[in-house]
C-alpha positions in Angstrom: -6.7 9.3 15.9 -4.9 6.9 18.6 -2.9 4.2 17.4 -2.3 0.8 18.8 0.8 -1.1 19.6 -0.4 -2.8 15.9 -1.2 0.0 13.9 2.3 1.4 14.8 3.8 -1.9 14.0 1.7 -1.4 10.5 3.2 1.9 10.1 6.6 1.2 10.3 6.2 -2.5 8.0 4.5 -0.3 5.5 7.3 2.8 5.7 9.7 0.0 5.1 8.4 -1.6 2.6 8.3 2.1 0.4 11.8 2.7 1.1 12.9 -0.5 -0.1 9.5 -0.5 -3.4 9.6 3.3 -3.7 6.4 4.8 -5.4 6.6 6.0 -9.0 6.2 9.4 -9.8 3.5 9.7 -12.4 0.2 10.3 -10.1 -2.2 10.4 -13.5 -1.3 8.6 -16.5 -0.7 10.2 -19.8 0.8 8.0 -21.9 1.3 4.1 -22.9 4.6 4.1 -20.7 3.2 6.4 -18.0 0.2 4.0 -18.2 2.8 0.7 -18.0 5.3 2.5 -15.1 1.4 2.3 -13.5 0.3 -1.1 -13.9 3.6 -2.1 -13.1 3.5 0.2 -8.9 0.0 -2.0 -9.1 1.8 -5.1 -9.9 4.5 -4.5 -7.5 2.1 -3.1 -4.8 0.2 -7.0 -5.3 3.2 -8.9 -4.3 4.1 -7.4 -1.7 0.3 -7.8 -0.7 -0.9 -4.3 -0.4 -3.9 -4.2 -1.9 -7.1 -4.2 -0.6 -5.5 -4.4 2.8 -9.4 -4.3 4.3 -10.2 -7.1 2.9 -9.9 -10.4 5.1 -7.2 -12.4 4.9 -8.3 -15.6 3.3 -9.5 -13.4 0.8 -5.9 -12.6 0.1 -5.9 -9.2 2.3 -4.1 -7.8 5.6 -7.4 -8.1 7.4 -6.2 -3.9 7.8 -8.8 -2.2 10.6 -10.0 1.2 9.9 -7.3 2.6 11.2 -4.1 0.6 9.9 -6.5 1.9 5.9 -6.2 5.5 6.8 -2.5 5.0 7.7 -2.1 3.3 4.6 -3.5 6.2 3.0 -1.3 8.5 4.8 2.0 6.6 4.1 1.5 5.9 0.2 
């Protein structure tokens, strides 16, 4: 996969955001507390505009390309 300058900037932005908002260690919720941890994480992702990144800007997404969606999945 060849990344453009925009893709590289996208990766840097996401990495910086993840440094400030590290994902929880919980991957699969098996208790009520873990469910709440993951819900809080989803709210954090949403607040940072990191949910539905491939959606168009006018619908709350980032209009991310296929390459940027792959970068997102790699970084998370």
